C-alpha positions as CSV (number, residue, x, y, z in Angstrom):
1,X,18.8,-8.4,-14.6
2,X,18.0,-6.6,-17.9
3,X,14.6,-8.3,-17.8
4,X,14.0,-7.0,-14.2
5,X,15.0,-3.5,-15.3
6,X,12.5,-3.8,-18.2
7,X,9.8,-4.9,-15.8
8,X,10.4,-1.9,-13.5
9,X,10.4,0.5,-16.5
10,X,7.2,-1.0,-17.9
11,X,5.5,-1.0,-14.5
12,X,6.3,2.7,-14.1
13,X,5.2,3.5,-17.7
14,X,2.0,1.5,-17.4
15,X,1.0,3.0,-14.1
16,X,1.9,6.7,-14.6
17,X,2.6,7.2,-18.2
18,X,-0.8,6.9,-19.9
19,X,-3.1,9.9,-20.1
20,X,-6.7,8.9,-19.1
21,X,-9.8,10.6,-20.2
22,X,-12.7,11.6,-18.0
23,X,-12.8,9.9,-14.6
24,X,-9.4,8.8,-13.4
25,X,-10.6,7.5,-10.0
26,X,-10.9,3.9,-11.0
27,X,-7.3,3.4,-12.4
28,X,-3.9,2.6,-11.0
29,X,-2.6,5.0,-13.5
30,X,-1.1,7.6,-11.2
31,X,1.0,5.8,-8.6
32,X,2.5,9.2,-8.0
33,X,-0.7,10.9,-6.9
34,X,-2.4,12.3,-3.9
35,X,-3.2,10.8,-0.5
36,X,-6.2,10.1,1.6
37,X,-9.3,11.4,3.1
38,X,-10.8,12.1,6.5
39,X,-14.3,13.4,7.2
40,X,-15.5,16.6,8.8
41,X,-17.5,16.2,12.0
42,X,-20.5,17.6,10.2
43,X,-20.9,15.1,7.4
44,X,-23.0,14.5,4.3
45,X,-22.1,10.8,4.6
46,X,-24.6,8.3,6.1
47,X,-23.8,7.8,9.7
48,X,-23.7,4.0,9.3
49,X,-20.9,4.3,6.9
50,X,-17.3,4.9,8.0
51,X,-15.9,8.4,7.5
52,X,-12.3,8.0,8.7
53,X,-10.5,5.7,6.3
54,X,-6.9,6.1,7.4
55,X,-4.6,8.0,9.6
56,X,-3.6,11.4,8.2
57,X,-0.5,11.7,6.1
58,X,2.2,14.3,7.0
59,X,3.2,16.9,4.4
60,X,6.8,15.6,4.2
61,X,5.9,12.3,2.5
62,X,3.7,13.7,-0.2
63,X,5.3,14.0,-3.6
64,X,8.2,16.3,-2.9
65,X,8.8,19.6,-4.7
66,X,12.2,18.7,-6.0
67,X,14.9,16.1,-5.9
68,X,13.2,12.7,-5.4
69,X,9.8,13.5,-6.9
70,X,10.4,12.1,-10.4
71,X,12.6,9.2,-9.3
72,X,11.9,5.6,-10.1
73,X,13.3,2.8,-7.9
74,X,15.5,0.6,-9.9
75,X,17.7,-2.4,-9.1
76,X,20.7,-0.9,-7.3
77,X,23.1,-3.4,-8.9
78,X,22.8,-1.1,-11.9
79,X,24.0,1.8,-9.8
80,X,27.5,0.2,-9.4
81,X,27.7,-0.2,-13.1
82,X,27.3,3.5,-13.7
83,X,30.6,5.1,-14.7
84,X,30.6,8.2,-12.5
85,X,33.0,10.2,-10.3
86,X,30.2,11.5,-8.0
87,X,30.5,8.7,-5.4
88,X,28.2,6.0,-4.1
89,X,25.9,8.3,-2.2
90,X,25.4,10.9,-5.0
91,X,25.0,8.2,-7.6
92,X,22.4,6.3,-5.5
93,X,20.6,9.6,-4.8
94,X,20.6,10.7,-8.5
95,X,19.3,7.2,-9.4
96,X,16.3,7.8,-7.2
97,X,16.8,4.9,-4.9
98,X,16.0,6.4,-1.5
99,X,13.9,5.5,1.5
100,X,11.9,8.7,1.2
101,X,11.0,7.8,-2.4
102,X,9.7,4.4,-1.2
103,X,7.5,6.1,1.4
104,X,6.2,8.6,-1.2
105,X,5.3,5.7,-3.5
106,X,3.5,4.0,-0.6
107,X,1.4,7.0,0.2
108,X,0.7,7.5,-3.5
109,X,-0.7,4.0,-3.9
110,X,-2.9,4.6,-0.8
111,X,-4.0,7.7,-2.5
112,X,-5.0,5.8,-5.6
113,X,-7.2,3.5,-3.5
114,X,-8.7,6.3,-1.4
115,X,-8.3,9.5,-3.2
116,X,-11.9,9.9,-4.1
117,X,-13.3,8.3,-0.9
118,X,-15.1,11.5,0.2
119,X,-16.9,11.7,-3.1
120,X,-17.6,7.9,-3.2
121,X,-19.0,7.9,0.3
122,X,-21.2,10.9,-0.3
123,X,-22.7,9.3,-3.5
124,X,-23.0,5.8,-2.0
125,X,-24.9,7.4,0.9
126,X,-27.5,8.5,-1.7
127,X,-28.6,4.9,-2.4
128,X,-27.4,3.3,0.8
129,X,-30.8,2.9,2.4
130,X,-32.2,1.2,-0.8
131,X,-29.2,-1.1,-1.1
132,X,-29.4,-2.1,2.6
133,X,-33.0,-3.0,2.3
134,X,-32.2,-5.3,-0.6
135,X,-29.0,-7.1,0.6
136,X,-27.2,-9.1,-2.1
137,X,-29.1,-7.3,-4.9
138,X,-27.3,-4.9,-7.2
139,X,-28.9,-1.4,-7.2
140,X,-28.3,0.1,-10.7
141,X,-26.4,3.4,-10.9
142,X,-28.7,6.4,-11.0
143,X,-31.4,4.9,-8.8
144,X,-31.0,8.1,-6.9
145,X,-29.2,11.4,-7.5
146,X,-27.2,13.5,-5.2
147,X,-27.1,17.3,-5.7
148,X,-23.8,18.6,-4.5
149,X,-23.9,21.2,-1.8
150,X,-21.4,23.7,-0.4
151,X,-21.0,21.4,2.7
152,X,-20.1,18.5,0.4
153,X,-17.6,20.5,-1.5
154,X,-16.1,21.7,1.8
155,X,-15.7,18.0,2.7
156,X,-13.9,17.3,-0.6
157,X,-11.6,20.3,0.1
158,X,-10.8,19.2,3.6
159,X,-10.1,15.7,2.4
160,X,-7.6,17.1,-0.1
161,X,-5.9,19.2,2.6
162,X,-5.4,15.9,4.5
163,X,-3.2,14.8,1.6
164,X,-0.5,17.2,3.0
165,X,-1.5,20.2,0.9
166,X,-1.8,23.8,2.0
167,X,-5.3,25.3,1.8
168,X,-4.2,27.2,-1.4
169,X,-2.8,24.0,-3.0
170,X,-5.9,22.1,-2.0
171,X,-8.2,24.6,-3.6
172,X,-6.2,24.4,-6.8
173,X,-6.3,20.7,-6.7
174,X,-10.1,20.7,-6.1
175,X,-10.7,23.0,-9.1
176,X,-8.4,20.8,-11.3
177,X,-10.3,17.6,-10.3
178,X,-13.6,19.3,-11.0
179,X,-12.4,20.4,-14.4
180,X,-11.3,16.8,-15.2
181,X,-14.7,15.5,-14.2
182,X,-13.4,13.6,-11.2
183,X,-15.1,15.7,-8.6
184,X,-18.5,17.3,-9.1
185,X,-19.3,21.0,-8.9
186,X,-21.7,22.6,-6.4
187,X,-25.3,22.3,-7.7
188,X,-24.4,19.4,-10.0
189,X,-26.9,16.4,-9.8
190,X,-24.8,13.2,-9.7
191,X,-26.2,9.7,-10.1
192,X,-25.5,7.2,-7.3
193,X,-23.2,4.3,-8.3
194,X,-24.2,0.8,-9.1
195,X,-23.8,-0.9,-5.8
196,X,-24.6,-4.0,-3.7
197,X,-24.9,-4.3,0.1
198,X,-24.0,-7.5,1.9
199,X,-23.8,-8.6,5.5
200,X,-20.7,-10.7,6.3
201,X,-20.2,-13.5,8.7
202,X,-16.4,-14.2,8.5
203,X,-15.7,-12.6,11.9
204,X,-13.5,-9.9,10.3
205,X,-16.1,-7.4,9.0
206,X,-19.9,-7.0,9.4
207,X,-20.7,-5.2,6.1
208,X,-19.4,-5.1,2.6
209,X,-20.4,-2.6,-0.1
210,X,-19.2,-3.1,-3.7
211,X,-19.7,-0.3,-6.2
212,X,-18.8,1.0,-9.6
213,X,-19.0,4.3,-11.5
214,X,-19.2,5.0,-15.2
215,X,-16.2,6.7,-16.9
216,X,-18.1,10.0,-16.7
217,X,-19.3,10.9,-13.2
218,X,-22.6,12.3,-14.6
219,X,-23.5,9.0,-16.4
220,X,-25.4,6.3,-14.5
221,X,-23.5,3.0,-14.3
222,X,-25.5,-0.2,-15.0
223,X,-25.0,-3.3,-12.8
224,X,-22.0,-5.2,-14.0
225,X,-23.0,-8.3,-16.0
226,X,-20.1,-10.4,-14.5
227,X,-20.9,-9.1,-10.9
228,X,-17.4,-7.7,-10.7
229,X,-17.4,-4.2,-9.2
230,X,-14.6,-1.6,-9.4
231,X,-14.3,-0.9,-5.7
232,X,-15.0,-2.5,-2.3
233,X,-15.3,-1.3,1.2
234,X,-15.8,-3.5,4.2
235,X,-16.2,-2.5,7.8
236,X,-17.1,-3.5,11.3
237,X,-20.3,-1.9,12.5
238,X,-18.5,0.0,15.3
239,X,-16.0,1.3,12.7
240,X,-13.0,-0.1,14.6
241,X,-11.7,-1.8,11.4
242,X,-12.3,-0.7,7.8
243,X,-11.0,-2.1,4.6
244,X,-10.9,-0.7,1.1
245,X,-9.4,-2.2,-2.0
246,X,-8.9,-1.9,-5.8
247,X,-7.7,-4.4,-8.4
248,X,-6.3,-3.6,-11.9
249,X,-4.8,-5.5,-14.8
250,X,-2.8,-3.9,-17.5
251,X,-0.9,-5.1,-20.6
252,X,1.9,-3.1,-22.2
253,X,4.3,-4.3,-24.9
254,X,3.4,-7.9,-24.3
255,X,4.0,-7.6,-20.5
256,X,0.9,-8.4,-18.4
257,X,0.6,-6.7,-15.0
258,X,-1.9,-7.6,-12.3
259,X,-2.0,-5.4,-9.2
260,X,-4.1,-5.9,-6.1
261,X,-3.9,-3.2,-3.5
262,X,-5.8,-2.7,-0.3
263,X,-5.7,-0.6,2.9
264,X,-6.8,-1.6,6.3
265,X,-7.6,1.0,8.9
266,X,-7.7,-0.1,12.6
267,X,-8.8,2.2,15.4
268,X,-9.7,1.6,19.0
269,X,-10.3,3.8,22.0
270,X,-7.1,4.6,23.8
271,X,-4.8,3.2,21.1
272,X,-3.0,4.7,18.2
273,X,-4.7,4.7,14.9
274,X,-3.0,2.4,12.4
275,X,-3.3,1.9,8.6
276,X,-1.8,-1.0,6.6
277,X,-1.3,-0.9,2.8
278,X,-0.9,-4.3,1.1
279,X,0.1,-4.7,-2.5
280,X,0.4,-8.0,-4.5
281,X,1.8,-7.6,-8.0
282,X,2.3,-10.3,-10.7
283,X,4.1,-9.5,-13.9
284,X,4.2,-12.0,-16.7
285,X,5.9,-11.9,-20.1
286,X,8.3,-13.8,-22.4
287,X,7.5,-17.0,-20.5
288,X,8.5,-15.7,-17.1
289,X,6.6,-14.6,-14.0
290,X,7.9,-12.1,-11.4
291,X,6.0,-11.2,-8.3
292,X,6.2,-8.5,-5.7
293,X,4.6,-8.2,-2.3
294,X,4.6,-4.9,-0.4
295,X,3.4,-3.8,3.0
296,X,3.4,-0.2,4.1
297,X,2.3,0.6,7.7
298,X,1.8,3.9,9.3
299,X,0.6,4.6,12.8
300,X,-0.1,7.8,14.7
301,X,2.4,8.9,17.3
302,X,-0.2,9.6,20.0
303,X,-3.1,7.6,21.3
304,X,-5.4,10.6,21.0
305,X,-5.7,11.7,17.4
306,X,-6.5,15.2,18.6
307,X,-3.1,15.3,20.3
308,X,-1.2,14.0,17.3
309,X,0.5,17.3,16.5
310,X,1.6,18.0,13.0
311,X,0.3,14.6,11.7
312,X,3.2,12.6,13.2
313,X,3.4,9.0,12.1
314,X,5.7,6.0,12.6
315,X,6.4,4.3,9.3
316,X,7.4,0.9,8.0
317,X,7.7,-0.1,4.3
318,X,8.8,-3.6,3.3
319,X,8.9,-5.2,-0.2
320,X,9.9,-8.6,-1.4
321,X,10.6,-9.1,-5.1
322,X,10.8,-12.6,-6.5
323,X,11.9,-13.3,-10.1
324,X,11.3,-16.4,-12.2
325,X,15.0,-17.3,-11.7
326,X,14.3,-17.6,-8.0
327,X,16.1,-14.5,-7.0
328,X,14.8,-12.6,-4.0
329,X,15.3,-8.9,-3.4
330,X,14.1,-7.4,-0.1
331,X,13.8,-3.7,0.8
332,X,12.9,-2.4,4.3
333,X,12.3,1.2,5.3
334,X,11.6,2.4,8.8
335,X,11.3,5.8,10.4
336,X,9.1,8.6,11.7
337,X,7.8,11.8,10.0
338,X,5.5,14.7,10.6
339,X,4.5,17.8,8.6
340,X,7.9,19.4,9.1
341,X,10.2,16.5,8.0
342,X,11.4,13.0,8.9
343,X,14.1,10.5,9.4
344,X,14.2,7.0,7.8
345,X,16.6,4.1,7.4
346,X,16.6,1.7,4.5
347,X,18.0,-1.8,4.1
348,X,18.3,-3.4,0.7
349,X,19.5,-6.9,0.3
350,X,20.0,-8.7,-3.1
351,X,21.3,-12.2,-2.4
352,X,21.6,-13.2,-6.0
353,X,23.9,-10.3,-6.8
354,X,25.6,-10.5,-3.4
355,X,25.1,-6.8,-2.5
356,X,23.6,-4.9,0.4
357,X,22.7,-1.2,0.8
358,X,22.1,0.6,4.1
359,X,20.7,4.1,3.7
360,X,20.1,6.8,6.3
361,X,18.4,10.1,5.4
362,X,16.5,13.1,6.6
363,X,14.1,15.3,4.7
364,X,12.2,18.6,5.2
365,X,8.5,19.6,5.1
366,X,8.6,19.6,1.2
367,X,10.0,16.1,1.1
368,X,13.4,17.4,-0.1
369,X,16.4,15.4,1.2
370,X,18.8,17.3,3.4
371,X,21.0,14.4,4.6
372,X,21.8,11.2,2.8
373,X,24.2,8.5,3.7
374,X,25.0,5.2,1.9
375,X,26.8,2.2,3.3
376,X,27.4,-0.3,0.5
377,X,28.6,-3.9,0.9
378,X,29.9,-6.1,-2.0
379,X,29.7,-9.6,-0.4
380,X,31.8,-11.3,-3.1
381,X,34.5,-8.5,-3.2
382,X,34.7,-6.7,0.1
383,X,37.4,-4.4,-1.4
384,X,34.5,-2.7,-3.2
385,X,32.7,-1.7,0.0
386,X,31.9,2.0,0.2
387,X,30.5,4.6,2.6
388,X,29.6,8.2,1.8
389,X,27.3,10.8,3.2
390,X,25.9,14.0,1.7
391,X,24.5,17.1,3.5
392,X,24.2,17.7,7.2
393,X,22.2,15.8,9.8
394,X,20.6,18.5,11.9
395,X,19.8,17.0,15.3
396,X,18.0,20.2,16.4
397,X,15.4,19.5,13.7
398,X,15.4,15.8,13.2
399,X,16.6,14.4,16.5
400,X,12.9,14.1,17.5
401,X,12.4,11.4,14.8
402,X,15.4,9.2,15.7
403,X,14.7,6.1,17.8
404,X,17.2,3.5,19.1
405,X,17.0,0.1,20.6
406,X,15.3,-3.2,19.8
407,X,11.9,-1.6,19.8
408,X,12.7,1.3,17.5
409,X,10.0,2.1,15.0
410,X,7.7,-0.7,16.1
411,X,3.9,-0.3,16.4
412,X,1.6,-0.5,19.3
413,X,-0.5,-3.2,17.6
414,X,2.6,-5.3,16.7
415,X,2.4,-9.1,17.3
416,X,5.1,-11.6,16.2
417,X,4.5,-15.2,15.2
418,X,6.4,-18.4,14.3
419,X,5.3,-21.7,13.0
420,X,4.1,-24.4,15.5
421,X,5.8,-27.0,13.3
422,X,9.5,-26.4,12.4
423,X,10.2,-25.9,8.7
424,X,10.3,-27.7,6.4
425,X,7.2,-29.4,7.8
426,X,3.5,-29.0,8.1
427,X,3.1,-29.1,4.3
428,X,5.6,-26.2,3.8
429,X,8.8,-26.9,2.0
430,X,8.2,-30.6,1.9
431,X,5.6,-31.4,-0.8
432,X,6.3,-32.3,-4.4
433,X,7.2,-29.2,-6.3
434,X,7.7,-27.1,-3.2
435,X,10.9,-28.5,-1.7
436,X,13.3,-25.6,-2.5
437,X,10.8,-22.7,-2.5
438,X,7.4,-22.2,-0.9
439,X,5.2,-19.2,-0.1
440,X,2.2,-18.8,2.3
441,X,-0.4,-16.4,3.6
442,X,-1.9,-16.3,7.1
443,X,-5.7,-15.8,7.2
444,X,-8.2,-15.1,9.9
445,X,-10.0,-18.2,11.0
446,X,-12.7,-19.2,8.6
447,X,-11.7,-16.7,5.9
448,X,-10.8,-18.6,2.7
449,X,-8.3,-16.7,0.5
450,X,-9.9,-18.3,-2.6
451,X,-13.0,-16.3,-1.8
452,X,-11.5,-13.3,0.1
453,X,-7.9,-13.1,-1.3
454,X,-7.4,-9.6,0.0
455,X,-8.1,-10.3,3.7
456,X,-4.8,-12.0,4.6
457,X,-3.2,-10.9,7.8
458,X,0.3,-12.1,7.1
459,X,2.5,-13.8,4.5
460,X,6.0,-15.1,4.0
461,X,8.3,-17.4,2.1
462,X,10.5,-20.5,2.6
463,X,13.8,-21.0,0.9
464,X,16.0,-24.1,0.9
465,X,19.2,-22.3,0.3
466,X,21.3,-25.3,-0.5
467,X,24.3,-23.1,-1.5
468,X,24.3,-21.1,1.7
469,X,23.6,-23.2,4.7
470,X,20.2,-24.7,4.4
471,X,16.6,-23.6,4.8
472,X,15.5,-20.1,5.8
473,X,12.1,-18.6,6.1
474,X,10.3,-15.4,7.3
475,X,6.8,-14.4,8.4
476,X,5.5,-10.9,8.1
477,X,2.4,-10.8,10.4
478,X,0.2,-7.7,10.8
479,X,-2.9,-9.1,12.4
480,X,-3.8,-8.6,16.1
481,X,-2.7,-10.9,18.9
482,X,-6.3,-12.2,19.4
483,X,-6.3,-13.6,15.9
484,X,-3.2,-15.8,16.3
485,X,-4.6,-18.8,18.2
486,X,-7.1,-19.6,15.4
487,X,-5.3,-18.3,12.3
488,X,-5.1,-20.5,9.3
489,X,-2.1,-21.0,7.0
490,X,-2.5,-21.4,3.2
491,X,0.1,-22.2,0.6
492,X,0.3,-19.5,-2.0
493,X,1.5,-20.0,-5.6
494,X,1.0,-18.9,-9.2
495,X,-0.1,-21.5,-11.6
496,X,1.0,-21.9,-15.3
497,X,-1.8,-19.5,-16.3
498,X,-0.7,-16.8,-14.0
499,X,-3.6,-17.4,-11.6
500,X,-3.2,-17.3,-7.8
501,X,-3.8,-20.6,-6.0
502,X,-4.3,-21.1,-2.2
503,X,-4.3,-24.4,-0.4
504,X,-4.9,-24.9,3.3
505,X,-1.9,-26.6,5.0
506,X,-1.5,-28.4,8.3
507,X,0.9,-25.9,10.0
508,X,-0.3,-23.2,12.4
509,X,1.3,-20.1,13.9
510,X,2.0,-19.3,17.5
511,X,2.8,-16.0,19.2
512,X,6.5,-15.4,20.1
């Protein structure tokens, strides 16, 4: 447990504690940052490129002004070891373990991927024609220059406002980013990035553009010698599906951290816009390997974006943390939010420590918690169970976010799957070395995760819980129903060198 606490501390320190110089747009340094971008109707971006890269984020799940903003999610087992007379709810809240904090983290990571998308797309547009006419060939940075206009700056500003900031806050943020050299000034001539254009034939996307910037935005970036670019964007020609990703590796105090994060944006006429954030994180050190997989989904409340008042979204955040010791910790957050507040429930289950937390909370437009309740269960010693609530649940304000029933907080695009062959079976949980534990990803047909590891549409794990009743497994699927009949299942594991390995297996999935 102490090792896990250290990992959480180092991850937090590595991702937000180091001060970068010059261009911060290509790091995962600030996981408590800003959120996303959406274009103006009058755009400086090439019309063939996507301009909408995600649904809008409501103000209430940006970094809050007080309370939870500086919190770090730790292992709640430590909460019970705190000697305090405040009670389970106050201790949990003070410790920073809240559903709203998880949502803020999720939007912050999406921000890290897409924060500078307006700038990136404007500058990519400057050399897009050249790259498209030379598919598969890297176009060096500075092949063209883009002189920043008032219209472009207005786009940057509007994009920042879409992060949930007021016009005044957005203007201050714009100036700050310009002074840091992340966003250019009006009149500045900026070199286009090093980039390569490719057409794809894997049935998921039609076009891929990979690109890189130099540390200083005013410096041309040569083509990378190893052909590895900093950023990638893939999209269908009709813009109904867009994908953007970033990968980073860090090493702090002998602990190595590899993070792959991506966001997929799905839009279709007459349906709610939906965005899915996926994060795979592998931490190695002292002979051990921990891994964490996170999915954060948010979907507009209305089919027509123009009718989606106050940036209303339905939210779902899920995380599975696996330690070298084989312990599994799961966290699930569900709810609904808009610019004026929100309501979420959180479920935290730690089987190894035999504890469960169930949280319920509401928060206001600033992200500040106004009601917080904790239901704690000690499975080994029920006498330690506790329940406590803080604040007041105001139904007049937050009742609009509360959903009940089996379909509460589900998404219009949801589809659910199971394996065609019962587990253990179909090369899952039955092969040498994978009898007690196995993990897998679900891929679109014909998409090999060894080539496109970030395009998985589902994942899950198998456990042979010999001490608690036998095998259990789960599948988290977030593809679309039409992908199910032809989807492929690959075993996923980390080898002794910390590298991800994928092997196609015989099992398939079916819709349930």
